[in-house]
N, C-alpha and C positions, 0 to 999 in steps of 0.2 A: 622610080621606077625600074631601077637598076636592083635596087633592093629585095625586090618580087622576085627579079630573075635567079637573084642568089640563092632564095631559099628554097627555089623549086629545084637548084643542084643539088640541096644536101638532101631532098625526099632519094633514098637509097632503094632497091626492094632486095632482096636475096636473090642471091645468084641460084642456078641451078644444082651447083655443086654443094651448097651451103644447103640447099631444100635435102637433097640426097643423106648428106651425113646426118641429118638431124632427123629422117625417117630410121636411117639403118640403127642410129643409136635408140629410139622407141622400141622396135623392131626387136632389139638385141634382149632389153630391158623386159620386154614383155613374154620373151622366150624364158629368160631365167625364172621369170616369178612364174609364169603355167609350170616349169618343170618342177619347182619346189614346192608348189599347192598341189601338184597331182599325187605325192609322195604323201601327203597330208589328207587326204580323199580317201586314199587306201587303209589307212591305218583308222579313220573316222568308220569306215565301213565294217573292218573288223571288231572294233569296240560296239557299233552298233550290235552286229550277229552274236557278240559275246553276251551282251546285255539281253536280247530277245531268247537266247537262251536259259538266262538265269530269271526273267520273268515268267517265260512259260514254265519255269521248274516250281516257281511258287504257285502258279495255277492250277499243276498237277500233285501238288502238295495240298492243296485246299481242296481240289477234287477227291482225293483220298482220305482227306478229314472227315468230310460230308459224305461220303458213301463207305467208307470202309475198305473202296477197292482203287486200283490203278484204273486208268481208262485204258482201253482196248488201243483207242487211236487218239491221234490228237483230235479227230471232229468231235470225240463225247464231249469236249471242253467248249463246244459251243450247240450242241443238240444234244439232247438226253434218249440218244437211240436204245437203251436196254431198259428204257423206264424205272430206272435207279431210284430207291427212297432217299429223299437228302440232298438231290442232284439242284442245283442252282445255274443259269447260265455263266458261266466263266469268263467267256471273250462270245465277242459278235463275228468275229471272222477266225480263220486259222492262221495264226503268225508265219512271216516269212522272215529271212534274214535279209543282212544289209543289202545283197545283189537281187534281193525280190525271189529268192529261191526257196522252193517249202526245206521246213526243218524237218528233219527224220525223226521219228518217236520209236523204238526199241523197248520191248520191256525186255529187261535182262535181269535174271535172279544174279549173274554173279556182279552186278552193279550194286553196288553201296545204296543206291538207289531205289532200284529194282526197277531199272529204267536206263536208256541213254537216251540223249537229244545230239543231233550233228547237225551241223552246217557244213554243207560239202564246200566251200571257197566259192571265190570269184568265178570259176569254172563250171560250180555245179557238179563236178566227178569226184566221186571218191579218191583218197589220195592226194598228191600235190605237194608243192613248196610256196613259200610266199604266201603270197593273200591267194593262192589256189589252194592251201592247205585247209584240211578238213578243222574244222572247231567243234570239239565232246564236250558235254554236260552229261553228268560228273568226269572230272578228268579222274583217268585210271591211276590208282594208287600204284606207286613204286616197290617192288618187292624185294 
């Protein structure tokens, strides 16, 4: 009988202070992990946007090879609005950048490709720095 009482005394519960310390440590580790991952997410969105610009450029090149002309706007890659000979559907919907903002297409005779594609960055506005910086394809050549 005495043995059972001694076993009961050995069963201990965590004190409130130990629980608070454990929760604090877990919260600190989570905060550090989230901070580390958020920077990687921003970099991934930039890479997604750069890939979208490059992919769209390939579709524009195919359009030009098939029709002999550059599209007037990105919508012409989805729908044959000018009834061009040789046209095929190049995509099912107009693409967006990594932040789900529309990609700007401008015919530009000064560009090496005859057009420029622009992602306006995370803020969706012209200019900016860091994650808000514009991504332009093709990149302007340095003079």
